[in-house]
MDAnalysis code that builds the backbone (N, CA, C; Angstrom):
import MDAnalysis as mda
import numpy as np

u = mda.Universe.empty(339, n_residues=113, atom_resindex=np.repeat(np.arange(113), 3), trajectory=True)
u.add_TopologyAttr("name", ["N", "CA", "C"] * 113)
u.add_TopologyAttr("resid", np.arange(1, 114))
u.add_TopologyAttr("resname", ["MET", "ALA", "ALA", "THR", "THR", "SER", "LEU", "LEU", "ALA", "ALA", "ALA", "ARG", "ARG", "GLN", "GLU", "ASN", "ALA", "LYS", "GLN", "SER", "VAL", "GLU", "LEU", "ILE", "GLU", "SER", "LEU", "LEU", "ASP", "SER", "ASP", "LEU", "VAL", "PHE", "PRO", "VAL", "THR", "LEU", "THR", "TYR", "ALA", "ASP", "LYS", "GLU", "ALA", "ILE", "PHE", "THR", "LYS", "SER", "ASP", "PHE", "GLU", "GLY", "PRO", "LYS", "VAL", "PHE", "GLU", "PHE", "VAL", "LYS", "LYS", "ALA", "ALA", "ASN", "ARG", "LEU", "ALA", "LEU", "GLU", "ASN", "ILE", "CYS", "PHE", "PHE", "ALA", "THR", "ASP", "GLY", "ALA", "LYS", "LYS", "SER", "VAL", "SER", "ASN", "THR", "LYS", "LYS", "ASP", "MET", "THR", "ARG", "LEU", "LEU", "VAL", "TYR", "CYS", "LEU", "ILE", "ASN", "GLY", "GLN", "LYS", "MET", "GLU", "LEU", "PHE", "THR", "CYS", "ASP", "ASP"])
u.atoms.positions = np.array([
    [-21.301, -96.364, -38.456],
    [-21.674, -96.495, -40.359],
    [-19.983, -97.065, -41.333],
    [-19.160, -95.546, -40.524],
    [-18.213, -95.938, -41.668],
    [-17.243, -96.549, -41.668],
    [-17.249, -97.194, -40.452],
    [-16.479, -98.412, -39.608],
    [-16.745, -99.385, -40.383],
    [-17.928, -99.786, -40.347],
    [-18.488, -100.940, -41.000],
    [-17.911, -101.253, -42.222],
    [-18.224, -99.781, -42.968],
    [-17.983, -99.849, -44.861],
    [-16.548, -100.176, -44.568],
    [-16.168, -99.361, -43.873],
    [-14.189, -99.688, -43.756],
    [-13.964, -101.357, -43.991],
    [-14.746, -101.701, -42.817],
    [-14.197, -103.290, -42.411],
    [-14.959, -104.282, -43.868],
    [-16.434, -103.727, -44.393],
    [-16.102, -104.332, -45.496],
    [-15.575, -104.523, -46.703],
    [-15.343, -102.961, -46.840],
    [-14.351, -102.498, -47.966],
    [-12.825, -103.646, -48.099],
    [-12.126, -103.547, -46.882],
    [-11.408, -104.474, -46.305],
    [-11.225, -105.630, -46.664],
    [-12.394, -106.477, -46.040],
    [-12.999, -108.013, -46.251],
    [-13.210, -108.225, -48.232],
    [-13.561, -107.314, -49.027],
    [-13.687, -107.203, -50.125],
    [-12.727, -107.651, -51.012],
    [-11.482, -106.863, -50.464],
    [-10.072, -106.584, -51.025],
    [-9.332, -107.736, -50.635],
    [-9.663, -107.734, -49.345],
    [-9.033, -109.298, -49.183],
    [-9.572, -110.842, -49.537],
    [-10.642, -110.733, -50.087],
    [-11.213, -111.815, -51.122],
    [-10.612, -111.892, -52.093],
    [-10.656, -110.627, -53.158],
    [-10.355, -110.467, -53.838],
    [-8.597, -110.616, -54.311],
    [-7.968, -110.432, -53.165],
    [-6.652, -110.640, -53.823],
    [-6.392, -111.925, -53.232],
    [-7.070, -113.014, -52.570],
    [-7.337, -114.530, -52.380],
    [-7.028, -115.001, -53.910],
    [-8.844, -114.510, -54.427],
    [-9.299, -115.281, -55.663],
    [-7.867, -114.947, -56.722],
    [-7.161, -113.837, -56.632],
    [-6.481, -113.450, -57.493],
    [-5.098, -114.521, -57.593],
    [-4.828, -114.502, -56.163],
    [-3.568, -115.563, -55.979],
    [-3.926, -117.231, -56.300],
    [-5.123, -117.544, -56.385],
    [-5.607, -118.659, -56.382],
    [-5.620, -118.694, -58.037],
    [-5.777, -117.983, -58.943],
    [-5.887, -117.818, -60.239],
    [-4.339, -117.317, -61.117],
    [-3.414, -116.922, -60.167],
    [-1.998, -116.820, -60.365],
    [-1.530, -118.578, -60.613],
    [-2.031, -118.679, -59.256],
    [-1.408, -120.106, -58.821],
    [-1.646, -121.283, -59.904],
    [-3.210, -121.049, -60.111],
    [-3.929, -122.004, -61.169],
    [-2.759, -122.079, -62.707],
    [-2.196, -121.315, -63.022],
    [-1.546, -120.971, -64.364],
    [-0.407, -122.144, -64.444],
    [0.013, -122.352, -63.036],
    [0.985, -123.475, -63.075],
    [0.413, -124.561, -63.470],
    [-0.468, -125.057, -63.574],
    [-1.612, -126.533, -63.496],
    [-2.042, -125.992, -64.529],
    [-1.595, -124.909, -65.452],
    [-3.069, -124.869, -67.069],
    [-1.920, -125.082, -68.206],
    [-2.238, -125.910, -69.243],
    [-1.717, -126.327, -70.658],
    [-1.168, -124.631, -71.589],
    [-2.263, -123.996, -71.128],
    [-2.749, -122.794, -72.103],
    [-1.479, -122.100, -72.337],
    [-0.541, -121.852, -70.997],
    [0.175, -120.832, -70.486],
    [2.268, -121.433, -71.237],
    [2.078, -122.718, -71.669],
    [3.319, -123.439, -71.938],
    [3.396, -123.807, -72.893],
    [4.839, -123.489, -73.511],
    [5.825, -123.755, -73.041],
    [6.017, -122.242, -73.004],
    [7.215, -121.865, -72.112],
    [8.108, -120.804, -71.661],
    [9.427, -120.865, -72.301],
    [10.148, -119.854, -72.571],
    [11.136, -119.876, -72.971],
    [12.402, -119.150, -72.064],
    [13.433, -119.550, -71.349],
    [14.147, -119.190, -70.338],
    [15.671, -119.026, -71.020],
    [15.990, -117.711, -71.071],
    [17.102, -117.208, -71.480],
    [18.242, -116.957, -70.444],
    [19.551, -117.139, -70.704],
    [20.441, -116.487, -69.594],
    [21.855, -116.357, -70.750],
    [22.261, -115.409, -71.044],
    [23.415, -115.072, -72.282],
    [23.016, -115.246, -73.397],
    [23.932, -116.432, -74.192],
    [23.538, -117.221, -75.393],
    [22.937, -118.495, -75.180],
    [22.609, -118.899, -73.834],
    [21.981, -120.402, -73.235],
    [20.358, -120.331, -73.550],
    [19.392, -121.304, -73.865],
    [18.328, -121.004, -74.018],
    [17.502, -122.041, -73.655],
    [16.619, -122.539, -72.817],
    [15.968, -123.107, -72.445],
    [14.381, -123.352, -72.518],
    [13.639, -124.381, -72.873],
    [11.833, -124.154, -73.298],
    [11.575, -125.130, -71.867],
    [10.734, -124.442, -71.101],
    [9.946, -125.120, -70.178],
    [8.841, -125.668, -70.465],
    [8.288, -126.895, -69.972],
    [7.235, -126.958, -69.735],
    [6.334, -127.242, -68.857],
    [5.153, -127.242, -68.707],
    [4.259, -127.488, -67.461],
    [4.840, -128.779, -66.392],
    [5.612, -129.872, -67.003],
    [6.077, -130.824, -66.056],
    [7.351, -130.016, -65.651],
    [8.030, -128.989, -66.354],
    [9.545, -128.982, -65.535],
    [10.017, -127.571, -65.114],
    [9.115, -126.818, -65.245],
    [8.730, -125.537, -64.807],
    [8.816, -125.468, -63.427],
    [9.856, -125.522, -62.468],
    [9.605, -125.623, -61.355],
    [11.034, -125.122, -60.326],
    [11.854, -124.522, -59.657],
    [12.640, -123.918, -59.110],
    [13.745, -124.433, -59.407],
    [13.532, -125.886, -58.801],
    [15.091, -126.676, -59.001],
    [15.450, -126.647, -60.609],
    [14.561, -126.706, -61.123],
    [15.119, -126.875, -62.778],
    [15.265, -125.935, -63.576],
    [14.690, -124.644, -63.135],
    [14.933, -123.229, -63.940],
    [16.279, -123.031, -62.864],
    [16.512, -123.010, -61.744],
    [17.719, -122.631, -60.862],
    [19.066, -123.545, -61.338],
    [18.933, -124.646, -61.631],
    [19.780, -125.667, -62.179],
    [20.355, -125.110, -63.707],
    [19.108, -124.324, -64.513],
    [19.625, -123.998, -65.672],
    [20.105, -122.773, -65.712],
    [20.427, -121.840, -65.109],
    [21.251, -120.649, -64.688],
    [22.417, -121.123, -64.113],
    [22.028, -121.924, -63.227],
    [23.390, -122.218, -62.162],
    [24.571, -122.650, -63.605],
    [24.231, -123.691, -64.500],
    [24.940, -124.243, -65.754],
    [25.439, -123.207, -66.558],
    [24.534, -122.288, -67.123],
    [24.750, -121.107, -68.118],
    [25.277, -120.220, -67.638],
    [25.520, -120.129, -66.121],
    [26.391, -118.727, -65.477],
    [27.479, -119.670, -64.667],
    [27.680, -120.598, -65.256],
    [28.831, -121.565, -64.457],
    [29.074, -121.241, -62.874],
    [27.917, -121.121, -62.111],
    [27.808, -120.829, -60.807],
    [27.940, -122.275, -60.079],
    [28.260, -122.727, -59.105],
    [28.132, -123.630, -57.881],
    [26.933, -123.549, -57.424],
    [26.286, -122.718, -56.820],
    [25.012, -122.171, -56.430],
    [24.616, -120.422, -56.546],
    [23.143, -120.667, -56.248],
    [22.804, -119.114, -56.670],
    [21.354, -119.040, -55.319],
    [21.219, -118.078, -54.854],
    [20.039, -117.485, -54.082],
    [19.167, -116.787, -54.716],
    [19.139, -116.091, -55.837],
    [17.878, -115.500, -55.830],
    [18.925, -115.496, -57.963],
    [17.450, -115.411, -58.863],
    [17.696, -115.280, -60.282],
    [16.956, -113.782, -60.531],
    [17.815, -112.925, -61.102],
    [16.835, -111.607, -61.773],
    [16.674, -111.475, -63.204],
    [15.301, -110.471, -63.645],
    [15.297, -110.600, -64.743],
    [14.556, -108.771, -65.036],
    [14.735, -108.541, -65.649],
    [13.998, -106.937, -66.159],
    [12.212, -106.897, -66.361],
    [11.275, -106.515, -65.412],
    [9.815, -106.445, -65.694],
    [9.882, -105.363, -67.342],
    [8.632, -105.714, -67.949],
    [8.672, -104.607, -69.261],
    [8.572, -103.293, -68.584],
    [8.107, -102.650, -67.661],
    [8.584, -101.248, -66.860],
    [10.138, -101.039, -66.636],
    [11.081, -102.032, -67.247],
    [12.487, -101.803, -66.901],
    [12.965, -101.932, -65.467],
    [11.908, -102.655, -64.670],
    [12.352, -102.485, -63.206],
    [12.934, -104.241, -63.176],
    [14.229, -103.762, -61.839],
    [14.607, -105.352, -61.676],
    [13.909, -105.986, -60.813],
    [13.714, -106.964, -61.265],
    [12.945, -107.603, -60.452],
    [13.546, -109.100, -60.244],
    [13.794, -109.779, -58.737],
    [14.657, -110.856, -58.193],
    [13.483, -112.469, -57.484],
    [13.939, -113.656, -58.153],
    [12.971, -114.747, -57.807],
    [13.948, -115.327, -56.980],
    [13.453, -116.346, -56.101],
    [14.084, -117.205, -55.402],
    [13.720, -118.710, -55.758],
    [14.334, -119.657, -54.814],
    [13.828, -120.839, -55.558],
    [12.278, -121.308, -54.806],
    [11.592, -120.688, -54.844],
    [10.331, -121.463, -54.243],
    [8.855, -121.200, -55.013],
    [8.002, -121.776, -54.722],
    [7.052, -122.060, -55.586],
    [6.222, -120.554, -55.954],
    [6.429, -120.378, -54.794],
    [5.422, -118.631, -55.035],
    [6.291, -117.736, -56.058],
    [7.639, -117.894, -56.107],
    [8.435, -117.060, -56.768],
    [8.622, -117.441, -58.257],
    [8.246, -118.910, -58.282],
    [8.429, -119.461, -59.978],
    [6.979, -119.030, -60.488],
    [5.979, -118.864, -59.397],
    [4.528, -118.353, -60.051],
    [4.798, -116.960, -60.254],
    [5.677, -116.076, -59.798],
    [5.687, -114.693, -60.016],
    [6.303, -114.494, -61.664],
    [7.394, -115.566, -61.345],
    [8.616, -115.345, -62.696],
    [7.746, -115.789, -64.047],
    [6.670, -117.039, -63.824],
    [5.983, -117.383, -65.261],
    [4.836, -116.052, -65.142],
    [4.724, -115.390, -64.513],
    [3.665, -114.427, -64.769],
    [4.143, -113.248, -65.670],
    [5.280, -112.998, -64.988],
    [6.293, -112.036, -65.825],
    [6.373, -112.734, -67.560],
    [7.350, -113.778, -67.334],
    [7.034, -114.656, -68.941],
    [5.870, -114.309, -69.480],
    [4.732, -114.492, -68.978],
    [3.169, -114.487, -70.004],
    [3.581, -113.260, -70.264],
    [3.164, -111.981, -69.411],
    [3.277, -110.852, -69.725],
    [4.401, -110.363, -70.969],
    [5.259, -110.898, -70.994],
    [6.725, -111.146, -71.984],
    [6.377, -111.862, -73.065],
    [5.773, -112.501, -73.377],
    [5.577, -112.877, -74.605],
    [5.575, -114.237, -74.294],
    [5.671, -114.941, -73.108],
    [6.117, -116.264, -73.131],
    [7.736, -116.836, -73.246],
    [8.685, -115.077, -73.119],
    [9.943, -115.393, -73.199],
    [10.631, -114.629, -72.373],
    [11.293, -114.985, -71.604],
    [11.973, -114.286, -70.712],
    [13.409, -113.981, -70.397],
    [14.268, -113.432, -70.343],
    [15.821, -112.979, -70.304],
    [16.332, -112.784, -68.606],
    [16.892, -113.980, -68.292],
    [17.487, -113.948, -66.636],
    [18.708, -113.921, -66.381],
    [19.276, -113.439, -65.568],
    [20.747, -112.956, -65.254],
    [20.804, -113.376, -63.821],
    [21.921, -113.460, -63.560],
    [22.405, -113.701, -61.867],
    [21.961, -112.102, -60.945],
    [21.688, -112.165, -59.996],
    [21.613, -111.288, -59.660],
    [22.876, -110.367, -59.110],
    [23.698, -110.886, -59.215],
    [25.086, -109.774, -58.791],
    [25.785, -109.576, -60.535],
    [25.023, -109.759, -61.280],
    [25.743, -109.474, -62.684],
    [26.151, -108.205, -62.740],
])
């Protein structure tokens, strides 16, 4: 009986996690969350739904930081923790969520700054 209860609880958690991921990924398709503003030092870029994607975000930071290449971009979460994202759809979704938590504006920096 206890094993069945544990399996059911695990299945519910997995289903809830799946629904959360689907909801977060749907943010990228929503007009409600855009535009978002990303800054690097004294440079600022406003991203709309159509251009908020890894290559364009990374290009903005590379130009602003005067770098030829970047593997990751970093930022501070609202709790002060340093976070980093790579140039993937999953990480751009993660960055978007943090932007929304931060009032649709996020200050970025290179991870080796």
